[in-house]
C-alpha positions in Angstrom: 100.0 185.0 3.1 99.6 182.3 0.4 100.1 178.7 1.6 103.1 176.9 -0.1 102.3 173.9 -2.3 103.5 170.6 -0.9 106.3 169.1 -3.1 107.4 165.6 -2.2 110.8 166.0 -3.8 111.6 169.0 -1.6 110.7 166.9 1.5 112.9 164.1 0.3 115.8 166.4 -0.3 115.4 168.0 3.1 115.2 164.6 4.8 118.4 163.3 3.0 120.2 166.5 4.1 119.1 165.9 7.7 120.3 162.3 7.7 123.7 163.3 6.2 124.0 166.0 8.8 123.3 163.6 11.6 125.6 160.9 10.2 128.5 163.4 10.2 127.6 164.7 13.7 127.5 161.1 15.1 130.8 160.4 13.3 132.4 163.4 15.1 130.9 162.3 18.4 132.0 158.7 18.0 135.5 159.9 17.0 135.5 158.0 13.7 135.7 161.4 12.0 138.4 163.9 13.0 139.4 167.3 12.0 143.2 167.8 11.6 144.8 170.1 14.1 141.6 170.4 16.2 141.5 168.7 19.7 139.2 165.7 20.0 137.0 167.4 22.7 136.3 170.2 20.3 135.1 167.9 17.6 132.9 166.0 20.0 131.3 169.2 21.2 130.8 170.4 17.6 129.1 167.0 16.9 126.7 167.5 19.7 126.0 171.1 18.6 125.2 169.8 15.2 122.9 167.1 16.6 121.0 169.6 18.7 120.6 172.1 16.0 119.5 169.4 13.5 116.8 168.2 15.9 115.6 171.8 16.5 115.5 172.4 12.7 113.6 169.2 12.1 111.0 170.1 14.7 110.5 173.6 13.3 110.2 172.1 9.8 107.6 169.7 10.9 105.6 172.2 12.9 105.6 174.9 10.2 
């Protein structure tokens, strides 16, 4: 399998996406972002799910 060429722009785009994802997740956890008609506890749990999956995705990206 051929090794992929390192492209700094791709890394930057991925990093910005990760930071935006975490910002939204922490907004849901801190209750500064809400989803209409959805109970608060559901949005907090959804925020934590996003944080955990973002961290797992970040670790797998750095390892691979």
